[in-house]
C-alpha positions, 0 to 999 in steps of 0.5 A: 437371844437366838438359840442355834441347836446343832445337837446330833449334827456332824461337821460341817452342819453345825457351822452351816446352821451358824452361818445361816443364823448369822445372816439373819441376825441384826447387828449386836443381836446375841446367839447361843450355839449348842453342840455335842460334837467335839470336832464341830466344837473346835471347828466352829471356834476357828470359823468364828475367829475367821469371821472376826466374831468374838465369842465366849465358851459358856459350857463344855460339859455335858454339852458345849455352848458358845455365845456371841454377838453379831458385829456390825460387819462380818468378815471371813474368807472361807466357807463353813465346809472349809473347816471340816475337810469337806471338798471345796465344791458346794455340797448344800444338798442332802440325799434321802434314802427311804428304802434299802432298794433303789427303784421298784421292781425286782428286789435283787436288782434294787439292792444292786442299784443301791450299792452302785449308787452309794459307790458312785456317790463316793466318786462324785465331785460334789458331795452331799452334806448329809444322807438321811435314812428312813423306813427300810433305808435304815437297813443300809447302815446296820451291821453286816449290810453290804453297803456299810463300807461305802457309808463309812467312807462317806462319813469319813469324807465329812458327810452326816449319816443319819438314821430315823430312830422310829424306823430302827425301833420298828424294825428292831435294829437300833442295837445293830446300827453300825455307822452314823447317828440316830436322829428324829423326824424333826431333824430330818425335816430341818435338814431337808428344809434348809438344803438347796435340793433333796435327792431321792435315789 
């Protein structure tokens, strides 16, 4: 049985990972999806129904588990993102921010450019599926950061905001994280590997 572990991911990522797994599965092959997000759990059920895939809910506590077998023919008329309120344009890319400043040179200018980048991203037609923060980039998501409001608005649009746990520990900022979730390097690598492109501002 194939296991699709989407713990720590926000919608639409669990649905996108499920679609990728279904595309690679053979007929009648069984899969198990593990989730820890109530919104994604509900949206995933709607997505599987749209695909005309019968599923079984095996667990709802402490983690949600859905099992299904791939039918001979997979139907469906919607994209995974359509079930999560994400804009209809393709968002199969991730933004990776590895510093609290954009570019190299004057720190004040770099901080100004980073704020401008996030504000511009809010107005962009094509949104990323995730924003990954590591090294000093995690400072953008902590309390009192002047980028906090922009990141919260991006999260409300369905974009995953994910901060490196090791980096938060190093800077002793874990308790001050104010938007998004804590993740690990495996998830960061997984999201970059599965994205069509990666943008480094």
